[in-house]
C-alpha positions in Angstrom: 94.2 8.4 -27.3 92.8 8.3 -30.7 89.6 10.5 -31.7 87.4 7.2 -31.9 88.4 6.3 -28.3 87.7 9.9 -27.2 84.2 9.7 -28.8 83.6 6.4 -27.2 84.6 7.6 -23.7 82.4 10.4 -23.9 79.4 8.2 -25.2 80.2 5.7 -22.4 80.1 8.1 -19.7 76.7 9.8 -21.1 75.0 6.9 -22.0 73.9 6.1 -18.3 72.9 9.7 -17.7 69.7 9.0 -20.0 68.3 7.2 -17.0 67.8 10.7 -15.4 64.5 11.4 -17.3 63.2 8.1 -16.2 64.2 9.1 -12.7 62.6 12.4 -12.9 59.2 11.0 -14.4 58.9 8.5 -11.8 59.1 11.1 -9.1 57.1 13.5 -10.8 54.1 11.0 -11.2 55.1 9.5 -7.7 54.9 5.9 -9.3 57.0 3.5 -11.0 54.2 1.0 -11.5 54.6 0.7 -15.1 58.1 -0.6 -14.5 58.8 -4.2 -14.0 60.5 -5.1 -11.0 61.9 -8.4 -12.5 63.5 -6.1 -15.2 65.2 -4.0 -12.8 66.5 -6.7 -10.9 67.8 -8.6 -14.1 69.4 -5.4 -15.2 71.0 -4.4 -11.6 72.2 -8.0 -11.2 73.8 -8.1 -14.4 75.4 -5.0 -14.1 76.6 -5.8 -10.5 78.2 -9.2 -12.0 80.1 -7.3 -14.8 81.2 -4.5 -12.3 84.3 -6.4 -11.2 85.5 -7.0 -14.5 85.0 -3.3 -15.5 86.9 -2.0 -12.5 90.1 -4.0 -13.3 90.3 -3.8 -17.0 93.0 -1.5 -18.6 90.3 -0.3 -21.3 89.4 3.2 -19.9 86.2 3.6 -22.2 84.9 0.0 -20.6 85.7 1.1 -16.9 84.4 4.6 -17.1 81.2 3.1 -18.6 80.8 0.4 -16.1 81.4 2.8 -13.2 78.9 5.4 -14.6 76.3 2.8 -15.6 76.4 0.9 -12.3 76.0 4.1 -10.3 73.3 5.6 -12.3 71.3 2.4 -12.7 71.5 1.8 -9.0 69.9 5.1 -8.4 67.3 4.6 -11.1 66.4 1.0 -9.4 66.2 2.5 -5.8 63.9 5.1 -7.1 61.7 2.5 -8.9 61.7 0.4 -5.5 60.7 3.5 -3.6 57.9 4.2 -6.1 56.6 0.9 -7.2 53.3 -0.1 -5.9 52.0 -3.5 -5.9 49.6 -4.1 -8.6 46.1 -4.2 -7.8 46.4 -2.0 -4.9 45.0 1.7 -5.0 45.2 4.4 -2.6 41.7 4.1 -1.2 41.6 0.3 -0.8 45.2 0.3 0.7 
C-alpha cells in the first residue's frame, strides 16, 4: 500500500469522527432545533444508498470510509431525532 493510500485510509476513517463534537453539542444543549431534519434525512438516505457499493468495492479506502461514515452519521442522525423539537413549541406551552 502506498503512502498516499495510507494517508487516504487514515483520513477516510477519521473524517466521520468530526460528527462527535456535533453530537456532544446537541446533548449538552439538549436541543437539535438548529439542525434541519430535511438535511439529516437527505444525508442519511444518500449514505444508505451508497452503502451497498461501499461494502463490495475492492478499494479499501472507500470501503472503510463508507462504513465509518454511515455508522457515525447514523448515530448523529439518531441524536438529532431524539433532541429535535418542533419549531414554535417551547417547554411551557407544550
